[in-house]
C-alpha positions, 0 to 999 in steps of 0.5 A: 500500500502506498503512502498516498493510499494511507494518507490521501492528503499527502502531496508534493515533496512529502509524498516523495520523501515519506513520513520517516524522511530525516531520521533513523527507523531504529530511533523511531522504533525505540521511541514508539515502543518506549525503549522496552522489549515489546514482548517481555518489557525488559529495558536497558538491553540491546534491542533488535528490530523484529518483524511482527509478521515475519518476512518469511510468511509475507510480512513487510519491512514497513514500520507498521510491521516492526517492533523492538525485541530483546535478543531472547524474545526475538530468538524465541519468536523466530519466524512464528506469526505474532498470533502463534507466538502470543497465543497464550497471551491474548492481551499482550498480542492485542496491545502489540498489534494496536501499538503497531498501527499507531500513526507516525505523528510523533516522528517530528518530535523524535527527529527534533529530540535526536538532533538536540541530543547530538548537537548540544 
């Protein structure tokens, strides 16, 4: 699905650059998921970018299909669909799927924070 189909009002340069232009996807994901593993909630560990719906099962690299996970959770999930991985945790599964759909409206704030932090 193109950016324009998701947001029909987008035109001109915004259409060409996309909503994530100017900052790293990793920074955005850390902000979006509260710097916690989406699956177990652990903080202050190295995170890996994780596909909610695995690429091997037809998932995409779109930000709406990405989350952050600790190494252990990422390995445990492997290429299972999130529905299978969290079959015994329906509330967590619903929360992750809902959070994944949250729009990118905070992207500008993330970009500003990143630049303020690096340039002070």
